[in-house]
Each structure stands twice: as C-alpha cells, then as structure tokens.
C-alpha positions in Angstrom: 0.0 0.1 0.0 1.4 3.3 -0.8 2.3 5.9 1.5 1.8 9.4 1.0 3.1 12.9 2.7 2.2 16.1 1.8 3.7 19.5 2.9 2.3 22.9 2.1 4.8 25.8 2.4 3.2 28.7 3.8 2.3 31.0 1.1 3.7 28.9 -1.3 2.5 25.6 -3.1 1.9 21.7 -2.1 3.8 18.7 -2.4 3.2 15.2 -2.3 5.5 12.4 -2.0 4.2 8.6 -2.5 6.6 6.3 -1.2 5.8 2.4 -2.4 7.4 -0.5 -1.5 6.7 -3.9 -3.7 8.4 -6.8 -4.2 11.5 -5.9 -2.7 11.8 -2.5 -4.7 11.1 1.1 -3.4 9.7 4.1 -5.3 9.1 7.7 -4.6 7.2 9.6 -6.8 6.8 14.0 -6.8 3.8 15.6 -7.4 2.4 18.9 -6.4 0.8 22.2 -7.2 4.1 24.0 -7.8 5.6 25.7 -11.1 8.5 24.4 -13.3 11.4 27.0 -14.0 11.9 25.3 -17.3 10.2 22.0 -18.4 13.6 20.3 -19.3 15.5 21.1 -16.4 12.0 20.3 -14.2 11.6 16.9 -15.8 15.7 15.9 -14.8 15.6 17.6 -11.4 12.3 15.4 -10.6 13.9 12.3 -11.6 17.1 12.7 -9.8 15.2 14.3 -6.8 13.1 10.9 -6.8 16.0 8.9 -6.8 17.8 10.9 -3.9 14.8 10.2 -1.8 14.7 6.4 -2.0 18.6 6.3 -1.3 17.9 8.7 1.6 14.9 6.9 3.0 16.9 3.2 2.9 19.4 5.1 5.2 16.7 6.3 7.7 15.8 2.6 7.9 19.3 2.0 9.5 19.1 1.3 13.1 19.7 4.3 15.2 19.5 6.8 12.4 18.0 10.1 13.9 15.5 12.1 12.3 16.8 15.6 12.9 20.4 15.0 11.2 18.4 12.8 8.3 16.3 16.1 7.5 19.0 18.3 7.1 21.5 15.4 5.3 18.6 15.0 2.6 17.9 18.8 2.5 21.4 19.2 1.4 21.1 16.5 -1.0 18.2 17.8 -2.7 18.7 21.6 -2.8 21.0 21.6 -5.6 19.0 19.3 -7.6 15.8 20.9 -7.2 16.7 24.8 -5.9 16.4 26.4 -9.5 14.1 24.0 -10.8 10.9 24.4 -8.8 8.9 27.5 -8.3 6.4 27.4 -5.0 8.5 24.2 -3.3 11.7 23.4 -2.2 13.9 20.9 -1.3 12.8 21.0 2.9 9.4 20.5 1.6 10.4 17.4 -0.5 12.4 16.1 2.5 9.8 16.7 4.9 7.0 15.4 2.5 8.9 12.1 2.1 9.7 12.0 6.1 6.0 12.2 6.4 5.2 9.4 4.1 8.1 7.0 5.5 7.7 7.6 9.4 4.3 8.8 9.8 4.0 6.8 13.1 7.4 7.3 14.7 7.2 8.8 18.3 10.5 11.0 17.0 8.4 12.2 14.0 5.9 14.0 16.4 8.5 15.7 18.5 10.2 16.8 15.3 7.4 18.1 13.6 6.1 19.9 16.7 9.4 21.6 17.0 9.6 22.4 13.1 5.7 23.6 13.2 6.4 26.2 16.0 9.3 27.6 14.3 7.6 27.7 10.8 4.4 29.3 12.5 6.4 32.0 14.3 8.2 32.8 10.8 4.9 32.7 9.2 3.3 35.2 11.9 5.9 37.7 11.8 5.6 38.0 7.9 1.7 38.2 8.2 2.2 41.2 10.5 4.6 43.0 8.9 3.0 46.2 8.1 5.7 48.0 6.3 4.2 48.9 2.7 5.7 46.5 0.1 6.5 48.0 -3.2 5.0 46.6 -6.6 7.0 43.9 -7.8 6.5 45.8 -11.3 6.1 49.7 -12.7 2.6 49.9 -13.6 4.1 52.1 -16.6 6.4 49.1 -17.8 3.4 46.8 -17.5 1.9 49.1 -20.2 5.2 49.6 -22.4 5.6 46.3 -22.9 1.8 45.5 -23.2 1.4 48.3 -26.0 5.0 46.9 -27.8 3.6 43.7 -28.0 -0.1 44.4 -29.0 -1.4 40.8 -28.8 -4.4 40.0 -31.0 -7.8 39.9 -29.2 -9.8 37.1 -29.7 -13.2 36.6 -28.1 -13.7 32.7 -29.0 -16.9 30.6 -28.5 -17.3 27.6 -26.0 -15.3 24.3 -26.5 -15.1 21.3 -24.9 -12.7 21.1 -22.2 -10.4 18.5 -24.0 -10.7 20.9 -27.3 -9.5 24.2 -25.0 -6.4 22.1 -23.6 -5.6 21.1 -27.3 -5.9 24.7 -28.5 -3.5 26.0 -25.6 -1.2 23.6 -26.8 -1.4 24.4 -30.8 -1.7 28.1 -30.2 1.1 28.5 -27.8 3.7 26.4 -30.0 2.4 28.4 -33.2 3.7 31.9 -31.4 6.8 29.9 -30.1 7.7 29.2 -33.8 6.5 32.6 -35.2 3.9 31.6 -36.9 1.1 33.5 -34.9 1.4 37.0 -33.5 1.0 37.7 -29.7 -2.6 36.7 -28.5 -5.4 37.2 -26.1 -8.2 34.7 -26.1 -11.1 35.2 -23.8 -12.9 32.4 -23.7 -15.9 30.0 -23.1 -16.4 26.1 -21.7 -19.0 23.9 -23.3 -19.0 21.5 -20.5 -18.0 21.4 -16.3 -14.4 20.6 -16.0 -11.7 19.9 -13.5 -8.4 21.3 -14.9 -5.4 19.7 -13.4 -2.0 21.0 -13.0 1.0 19.5 -15.1 2.4 18.1 -12.1 -0.5 16.7 -10.1 -1.5 13.2 -9.2 -5.1 13.6 -10.6 -6.3 10.6 -8.7 -4.8 12.7 -5.6 -6.9 15.9 -6.7 -9.9 14.7 -8.1 -13.1 12.2 -6.5 -13.3 10.8 -10.0 -16.3 9.0 -9.5 -18.2 12.0 -8.4 -16.6 13.9 -11.4 -18.3 10.9 -13.3 -21.8 11.2 -12.0 -21.8 14.8 -12.6 -20.7 15.0 -15.8 -17.7 16.8 -15.0 -14.8 16.5 -17.6 -11.2 16.0 -15.9 -8.2 17.5 -17.9 -4.7 18.1 -17.3 -2.7 21.4 -18.6 0.4 21.7 -19.9 1.3 24.5 -16.9 1.7 23.8 -13.2 -0.5 25.3 -10.3 -3.2 23.7 -8.6 -6.7 22.1 -9.7 -9.6 24.7 -10.9 -13.1 24.0 -10.9 -15.1 25.1 -14.0 -18.6 25.5 -14.4 -19.3 27.3 -17.7 -21.8 29.8 -16.5 -20.1 30.7 -13.7 -16.2 30.9 -14.9 -14.4 33.5 -16.8 -11.2 31.9 -18.7 -8.4 34.2 -20.6 -5.2 32.9 -21.9 -2.2 35.2 -23.1 0.0 33.6 -25.9 3.2 36.1 -26.2 6.6 35.9 -27.4 9.3 35.3 -24.6 10.5 38.8 -24.9 7.2 40.1 -23.5 8.8 38.8 -19.9 12.4 39.3 -20.3 14.4 40.6 -17.5 11.5 39.5 -15.1 11.2 37.0 -12.3 8.4 34.7 -12.3 6.3 36.4 -9.8 7.0 40.0 -11.5 5.7 37.8 -15.1 2.5 36.8 -13.1 1.7 40.6 -12.4 2.5 42.1 -15.8 0.4 39.4 -17.6 -2.6 39.9 -15.0 -2.5 43.4 -14.2 -5.4 44.3 -17.0 -7.5 42.0 -14.9 -6.7 43.7 -11.6 -7.6 47.0 -13.2 -10.7 45.5 -15.1 -12.0 44.0 -12.0 -11.8 47.3 -10.2 -13.6 49.2 -13.2 -16.5 46.8 -12.3 -16.3 47.7 -8.7 -14.8 44.5 -7.4 -11.5 45.7 -5.1 -9.6 42.9 -6.8 -5.9 42.6 -5.6 -2.7 40.4 -6.2 -2.3 37.6 -3.6 0.8 34.9 -3.5 2.4 33.9 -6.4 -0.2 33.4 -8.9 -3.6 34.0 -6.9 -6.3 37.0 -7.6 -8.4 38.2 -5.1 -10.9 40.1 -3.1 -11.0 41.3 0.5 -12.0 38.3 1.8 -11.0 35.3 -0.3 -9.5 33.9 -3.8 -11.0 35.1 -7.3 -8.9 33.2 -9.8 -5.8 32.0 -10.2 -3.3 31.9 -12.9 -0.7 29.3 -14.3 2.3 29.6 -16.7 4.2 27.8 -19.1 7.5 28.9 -21.0 7.4 27.0 -24.6 10.8 27.0 -26.5 11.5 28.1 -29.5 12.3 31.1 -31.8 10.8 33.7 -30.7 9.3 30.9 -28.1 6.3 31.7 -26.2 5.0 32.5 -22.6 1.5 30.5 -22.1 -0.6 32.4 -19.3 -4.0 31.4 -18.5 -6.1 32.8 -15.9 -9.8 31.7 -14.4 -11.9 33.6 -12.7 -14.8 32.6 -10.7 -18.0 34.8 -11.3 -20.4 32.7 -8.8 -19.7 29.3 -7.3 -21.5 26.1 -6.7 -19.9 25.7 -3.5 -21.3 22.2 -2.8 -20.7 20.3 -6.4 -17.0 22.1 -6.2 -16.7 20.5 -2.6 -18.1 17.0 -4.0 -15.6 17.0 -6.8 -12.6 18.2 -5.4 -10.5 16.5 -2.9 -8.7 19.0 -1.0 -6.6 17.9 1.7 -6.0 19.4 5.2 -2.4 20.1 4.8 -3.4 22.1 1.4 -5.3 24.4 3.5 -3.0 24.4 6.8 -1.5 28.1 5.7 -5.2 29.4 5.2 -6.9 31.5 7.9 -10.5 29.8 6.7 -10.0 25.9 6.3 -12.2 25.2 3.7 -11.5 25.7 -0.3 -15.0 26.2 -0.9 -15.2 29.3 1.7 -12.1 30.6 1.0 -13.2 31.6 -3.1 -14.7 34.9 -3.3 -16.4 35.6 -6.4 -17.0 38.4 -8.4 -20.6 38.4 -8.4 -19.7 39.3 -4.5 -18.2 42.5 -5.4 -20.6 43.5 -7.8 -24.1 43.6 -9.5 -22.7 43.6 -13.1 -23.7 40.2 -14.9 -21.2 37.8 -15.9 -21.3 39.2 -19.8 -21.3 42.6 -18.5 -18.1 41.9 -16.5 -16.2 40.1 -19.6 -17.5 43.4 -22.0 -15.4 45.8 -19.0 -12.4 43.2 -19.1 -12.0 43.3 -22.7 -12.3 47.1 -23.0 -9.7 47.2 -20.1 -7.2 44.8 -22.4 -7.9 47.1 -25.4 -7.0 49.9 -23.3 -3.7 48.1 -22.3 -2.7 47.5 -25.9 -4.6 44.8 -27.3 -5.9 45.1 -30.8 
C-alpha cells in the first residue's frame, strides 16, 4: 500500500511524495501544484530528486538513525537538484513530505514536527503582521509599455469542450513559439463543466473521479503547473495570453504573473470589485480568492509564454466540494480551512452580470494595448 506525505509551504505550494514498497523495490514519486522554472530541467530534476529520496529513505531505515540530522542531510542532497528547478516548492518541503510518508507513526517524528511547526508558525506570523508597505513587483508604467509594444490580437472565442480547449492552448502557444502566430489574448468559454489539473499534480489525489463521472464533469490536464481549477461554464471567466518570450524578458516569475494579470486587476476594479494580487499566482478580493493563474514557457524562436487565468464569477460551493479532494495540509496556512469558503467570487463585489464583466474586461484589455 503506497504511503503518502504532503507539505504545504506557508504562502507557497503543496508538495506530495508517494512512497511505494513492492516486491523488494522502493520507489518515490513527487507531485504537487508547484511550477517549473523550465520544462526540460524540471523533468531531470524530479527524476534525480526521486532517486535521492529512495537512497535517503533506505538510510533512514538503518538502526539508530535520528530524524533531525537525517532531515538536514536530505535537504542538503536535494537543494542543488531542485533549488532552481521548482517555483513554490523547495528541498525542505520535499524532504519533509518523504519523511511524513515513510515515518508517519514514529514518535520521534511527532517531536520533530512539533518543533518545526512552532518555528515555521512564528516566522509566518511575523511575515503576516509586517505592516511595512511592500513595493510593487513591477512598475505599472512598464506593464503598459510592454503591452503596447507587443499589442496582442484579441480573440473572443466561442465555447469548446474541455479536451479541445487544452488542445487549443497547446497548439496556439507552439504557433507563437515558432513565430507562426502573433501575440494573442484569448477570452474563452467552456462547453461543459470540468476540473483542470496542473501538469505536476496527481489527478487521482486531486479529484474524486467517481463524483466527476456522476456529475458529468470532464477531467483534463493542462501543460502548465499550479493547482486544480473547478469549472462551471456559466460561472467561470477564462482568458489566455500567448506572447513571445521577449514579453517577460528580464522579469522574475512573480513579476511576470503581475505583468500578465494587471489588466485583469484593473478591469475587475472597473466593475467595482476590490481585486488585488495574492501570493504568487492568485487574484483575490478583500475576503477570498477570485481566481488563479498558471504559466508555461514554450521553447522556440521567439518562444512563447502561455499565461492562463480562470476567474470565478459565481460558485456552486457544494458541487466544487464534492468533486475536488482538498487535503487538510493544503489548507494548513489559510485562515479559512475550507476551499469553498476561501473563494470570493466576482458577483460578491459587483451587481454586473457575467456578460457585463467580460465586456469591461475586454474594454480594459484594449486600453492596455490589445488590438
């Protein structure tokens, strides 16, 4: 029976390690809602990290091995492998997830966890209560300049089935990467309900597949990282930006998210919604999450950044809760311990209809430079 350990970095992403011992062979599998700094480097890093975990867990089985020094040594072994390959996760979270999976019933682990949790909680609370004004990650004037320079073609696309939407995302991003399509901003609709999982997530762990089948919810996987998104066509607004990599040249990952989504922040504010950036890749209101974004960098000449954002206009919390399998660990750094209650849909901040919101978002995109 596989053993699973999960770790949610405060303010970051969830990492899951699955340890399987079968027929005298041990394997480790890493997945989660983190992002990759580069697709090829990421794949190699995960493969190496999984091999390191197998060796380190074998060492943990040796008599007299103490958890604290084992953990520090494992972090040191993982750091040069995953340090620059993952965004939203790190060597510490992977080592701890493996430890939780393999030694979850060991008394020493409980003591180690208590000491670590107290230390992390103090650091997190200090960061949360830091009242200093944080400077913007990217100058709004620079955002406008980049948008005007690349002038994406605005496409208001019709509804498509979830599987076709994933094919369009892949095809259009690769066309831009090869220089066969200009920068494009697509505002699009869904023809059926769906759960869209991130590239590095385990679908079986994220989705209650039996419930999805009963409710007619399609389960698909996108090429970018991040977490699972629950989609209902009449309640969701989705947009995708396909731009040459020069659009984000010189920016960090966090800056690139703000560059690609700042028009949405301004468009939502034009609707009366008090929208703001939250975390690495979320858009939130005063009391909860409105939506989330994900990115993929596609190699080529000129290459492409695919950036897609899903916003909740409204929400059927019961349906979402029935289909998504949200672990307690994933919610561990949230003030509200329910995924459904953590969502603050657009309709909570405006009386505009979904169609009117989309119209204002489109108007804002054109003001930013979309043509």
